[in-house]
C-alpha positions in Angstrom: -3.1 -29.5 -14.8 -2.1 -29.8 -18.4 1.2 -28.1 -17.6 2.6 -31.0 -15.7 5.4 -32.9 -17.4 4.7 -36.6 -17.6 7.8 -38.9 -17.3 8.1 -42.6 -17.5 11.3 -43.8 -15.7 12.4 -47.4 -15.7 10.8 -49.2 -12.7 12.6 -52.3 -11.4 10.5 -54.8 -9.4 12.2 -56.3 -6.4 9.5 -58.5 -5.0 5.7 -58.9 -5.1 2.8 -60.7 -3.5 3.2 -59.0 -0.2 -0.5 -58.2 0.7 -1.1 -54.5 1.1 2.6 -53.7 0.5 3.4 -50.5 2.5 5.6 -48.7 4.9 9.1 -48.8 3.1 11.9 -47.6 5.4 15.6 -47.9 5.8 17.2 -48.3 9.3 20.5 -46.5 10.2 22.5 -49.5 8.9 20.9 -49.6 5.5 18.6 -52.5 6.2 15.3 -52.3 4.5 11.9 -52.9 6.2 8.3 -52.7 5.0 4.9 -54.2 6.0 2.2 -56.5 4.6 -0.8 -55.1 6.4 -3.4 -57.1 4.6 -2.2 -60.5 5.7 -5.0 -62.4 7.6 -5.2 -65.5 9.7 -7.3 -68.6 8.9 -10.4 -66.9 10.5 -9.9 -63.9 8.1 -8.9 -61.6 11.0 -6.0 -59.1 10.7 -2.6 -60.6 11.0 -0.3 -58.1 9.3 3.5 -58.6 9.2 6.5 -56.4 9.5 9.0 -57.6 6.9 12.8 -57.3 6.2 13.7 -57.4 2.5 17.0 -58.3 1.0 17.0 -55.7 -1.9 19.6 -57.7 -3.8 18.0 -61.2 -3.7 14.4 -60.2 -3.0 14.4 -62.6 0.0 11.6 -61.8 2.5 11.8 -62.4 6.2 9.0 -61.8 8.7 10.4 -59.7 11.5 7.2 -59.7 13.6 3.4 -60.0 13.4 2.2 -57.4 15.9 -0.7 -58.4 18.2 -2.4 -57.1 21.3 -3.8 -60.2 23.0 -6.0 -61.9 20.4 -6.1 -58.8 18.1 -3.7 -58.9 15.2 -2.2 -55.7 13.8 -2.5 -53.9 10.5 0.9 -52.2 10.4 1.1 -49.5 7.7 3.6 -46.5 7.9 7.1 -46.9 9.3 9.9 -44.5 10.4 13.3 -45.0 12.0 14.6 -43.0 15.0 18.2 -42.1 16.1 18.4 -45.2 18.2 17.5 -47.5 15.3 14.1 -48.3 16.5 11.3 -48.6 13.8 8.2 -46.7 14.7 5.1 -48.2 13.1 1.6 -46.6 12.6 -0.9 -49.5 12.9 -4.5 -49.4 12.0 -5.6 -51.7 14.8 -2.9 -51.1 17.5 -2.1 -47.4 17.1 1.6 -46.7 17.5 4.2 -49.4 17.9 7.9 -49.1 18.6 10.0 -52.0 17.3 13.6 -53.0 17.7 15.1 -54.3 14.4 15.2 -57.7 16.0 11.4 -57.7 15.9 10.7 -57.1 19.6 7.9 -54.5 19.8 5.7 -52.7 22.2 2.3 -50.9 21.8 2.9 -47.4 23.0 -0.4 -45.8 23.8 -4.1 -46.5 24.6 -5.1 -42.9 25.2 -3.9 -39.5 23.9 -2.9 -36.6 26.2 -6.6 -35.7 26.7 -7.5 -39.2 27.7 -9.4 -40.0 24.4 -9.0 -43.6 23.3 -6.2 -43.8 20.8 -7.3 -44.3 17.1 -5.8 -46.7 14.6 -2.9 -45.1 12.7 -1.8 -45.3 9.1 1.4 -43.3 8.4 4.0 -41.3 10.3 6.9 -38.8 9.8 9.6 -37.6 12.2 10.6 -34.0 12.1 14.3 -33.1 12.7 13.5 -32.3 16.4 12.4 -35.9 17.0 8.6 -35.3 17.1 6.6 -38.0 15.3 3.6 -36.8 13.4 1.0 -39.5 12.8 -2.2 -39.9 10.7 -5.1 -41.8 12.3 -7.8 -42.7 9.8 -9.2 -45.7 11.8 -11.7 -45.7 14.7 -10.6 -46.7 18.2 -7.9 -49.2 18.5 -8.5 -52.9 19.2 -10.5 -54.4 20.9 -13.0 -51.8 19.5 -14.7 -52.7 16.1 -12.5 -51.9 13.1 -13.7 -48.8 11.3 -12.2 -46.5 8.7 -13.1 -42.9 8.0 -13.5 -43.0 4.2 -17.2 -41.9 4.3 -17.5 -40.3 7.7 -14.8 -37.8 8.7 -13.6 -39.1 12.1 -9.9 -39.3 11.1 -7.4 -37.6 13.3 -3.8 -36.4 13.3 -1.5 -36.8 16.3 1.9 -35.6 17.3 4.0 -37.8 19.5 6.4 -35.3 21.0 10.0 -36.1 21.7 8.9 -36.0 25.4 6.6 -38.9 24.5 3.3 -36.9 25.0 0.7 -38.0 22.4 -1.2 -34.8 21.3 -4.2 -35.0 19.0 -3.8 -31.9 16.8 -6.8 -32.3 14.5 -9.9 -34.3 13.7 -12.8 -34.5 11.4 -10.7 -35.7 8.4 -11.8 -38.3 5.8 -9.0 -40.9 5.8 -5.9 -38.9 6.6 -3.2 -41.0 5.1 0.3 -39.9 4.0 2.2 -37.3 6.0 5.4 -35.3 5.6 7.2 -32.4 7.3 8.6 -29.5 5.3 11.7 -28.1 7.0 13.4 -24.7 6.6 16.8 -24.5 5.0 18.3 -24.4 8.5 16.5 -27.6 9.5 13.5 -26.2 11.5 10.1 -28.0 11.1 7.9 -25.4 9.3 4.9 -27.2 7.7 3.0 -30.4 8.2 1.5 -31.9 5.0 -1.3 -34.4 5.4 -3.0 -36.4 2.6 -6.8 -36.7 2.8 -7.3 -39.6 0.4 -11.0 -39.5 -0.8 -11.0 -35.8 -1.4 -7.6 -35.9 -3.2 -6.5 -33.0 -1.0 -3.1 -32.3 0.6 -3.6 -30.2 3.7 -1.0 -28.0 5.3 -0.5 -26.8 8.9 2.1 -24.3 10.1 4.2 -26.0 12.8 4.5 -23.8 15.8 6.2 -26.3 18.1 6.1 -29.9 19.4 2.4 -30.9 19.1 1.4 -27.3 18.2 0.1 -26.3 14.8 -1.9 -23.5 13.1 -5.2 -23.8 11.2 -5.5 -26.4 8.5 -5.6 -25.0 4.9 -5.4 -26.6 1.4 -1.8 -27.0 0.2 -2.3 -29.0 -3.0 -4.7 -31.3 -4.9 -4.1 -34.5 -6.9 -5.5 -34.9 -10.4 -8.0 -37.6 -11.6 -11.5 -38.7 -10.9 -10.6 -42.3 -10.0 -11.4 -43.9 -6.7 -8.4 -43.3 -4.4 -6.1 -40.4 -4.1 -3.0 -39.3 -2.2 -1.2 -42.0 -0.1 2.4 -42.0 1.1 4.8 -39.2 0.3 8.4 -38.0 0.7 10.4 -34.9 0.0 13.5 -34.7 -2.2 16.5 -32.6 -1.3 15.0 -29.6 -3.1 11.7 -29.9 -1.1 9.7 -31.2 -4.0 7.1 -33.6 -2.6 6.6 -36.9 -4.3 3.1 -38.2 -3.6 1.7 -41.7 -4.4 -1.6 -41.3 -6.2 -3.4 -44.5 -5.2 -5.7 -45.6 -8.1 -4.1 -43.0 -10.4 -1.1 -45.0 -11.8 1.2 -42.0 -11.1 3.4 -40.5 -8.5 2.6 -36.7 -8.4 5.5 -34.3 -7.8 4.7 -30.9 -6.2 7.0 -28.0 -5.9 7.7 -26.7 -2.4 4.7 -24.2 -2.7 2.1 -26.9 -3.4 -0.8 -26.3 -5.8 -0.9 -28.7 -8.7 1.7 -31.3 -9.6 4.6 -30.0 -11.7 5.6 -33.5 -12.8 3.7 -36.8 -13.1 5.7 -40.0 -12.9 3.9 -42.8 -14.7 4.0 -46.2 -12.9 3.7 -49.7 -14.3 1.0 -50.3 -11.7 -2.3 -48.7 -10.8 -2.2 -48.3 -7.0 1.1 -46.8 -5.7 0.9 -46.8 -1.9 4.1 -45.2 -0.6 7.5 -43.9 -1.5 10.9 -43.8 0.3 14.3 -42.7 -0.8 17.4 -44.8 -0.1 19.5 -42.6 2.2 22.0 -40.4 0.3 20.8 -41.4 -3.1 18.2 -40.5 -5.8 16.8 -44.1 -5.7 13.1 -44.1 -4.8 11.5 -47.3 -3.4 7.8 -47.6 -4.2 5.2 -49.9 -2.7 1.9 -50.7 -4.6 -1.4 -52.5 -4.3 -1.9 -54.0 -7.8 0.8 -56.6 -7.7 1.4 -55.9 -3.9 5.0 -55.3 -4.7 8.1 -53.3 -4.0 9.8 -51.4 -7.0 12.5 -48.8 -7.4 13.3 -46.1 -9.9 15.8 -43.2 -10.2 14.6 -39.6 -9.6 16.6 -36.6 -10.7 17.3 -35.4 -7.2 18.5 -37.1 -4.0 16.0 -37.6 -1.1 15.7 -35.2 1.8 17.6 -36.5 4.8 15.3 -38.5 7.2 15.5 -37.8 10.9 17.5 -41.0 11.4 20.2 -39.7 9.1 20.7 -36.4 11.0 23.1 -37.6 13.6 
C-alpha cells in the first residue's frame, strides 16, 4: 500500500447541505442532476429528492421526490440513457426511470424469476445499453426497510436492454458502487462491484446481457475505518476512481485492480460518489460530511458514458 502516490488537488465546493448527497450525473444536454436521499418528512419517514444543480450559481431545484403511494423514496445512484432519461437506483423503490422534467415511473416489483425486487443503490450502463444495478436493501416498499451491512443479503441485477430484470448475484454485504470495464473496441468485459463493509471490489467477467462469470476479488481499499468503497467511475485510460467513504480519499486503481496506485486526498471525510463532466477531466464528487458537491481536475479525461456514445 505504501507505494501509492498521495496527491491533494484543489477541490472547489459548489453547494452543500444536501442530505446524503449522491448520484451525480450529466444528461445529454449538459444539465447536472444529483440526489438528496436522506431527506425525511415531518414523520421522519424517507422523502428523498432528485435535484438539478446550476453548477455556476449553485442554485438547487427539486426535480421530483419519488414515492410509491405513501412510501417515499431514497434515490441514490443515477445514469442517463440515449433518450435523455435518468435512471435512478432507489433504496425503497428499486429502479426508477425519470424524464428530465421530473416525471418518473417505478419500473419493477419483481425480477425475472419472480422474486420481489430489492432496494437499489447504484447503477451503470454498459455500451450495449444494459443497466447493471446494485441492490443492498431488503425488499422494496411497502416491506420494512432493511440494509445488508451485517447480513449478506445484497444482490446485483442486470436490467437488459430488452427490459428483462435479471438477478445475477446475491449474498453480498452492502453492494454499493458499480462500474463496467470495456475493451478498447467498446465491448463490455468486466463488471466491478463495491462491497462496502469488507472494503472489497469484486469482478465478474461479462458474458452477455445479464450473464456473468464467477465473482472474484479485483481490488481492495486501504484503511481500517468504518466505511469503504462507494461510487466509482473510469477515466479514459481505464483507471478506476473509487470513493473511499470514511477514508477521506478517492482511491485510483489501474485497469488490473489490486491496490490503489494513487490516493486523492479530499477536504472531507466521506466521499460518496464521483462523476466526470463529459469530454473533460473535471470530476464532480459528492460527500457525506458537509453533504456537498465539489469538483477537482484529474490528469485524464473521463471514460465516455453510455449517453455520450451516440
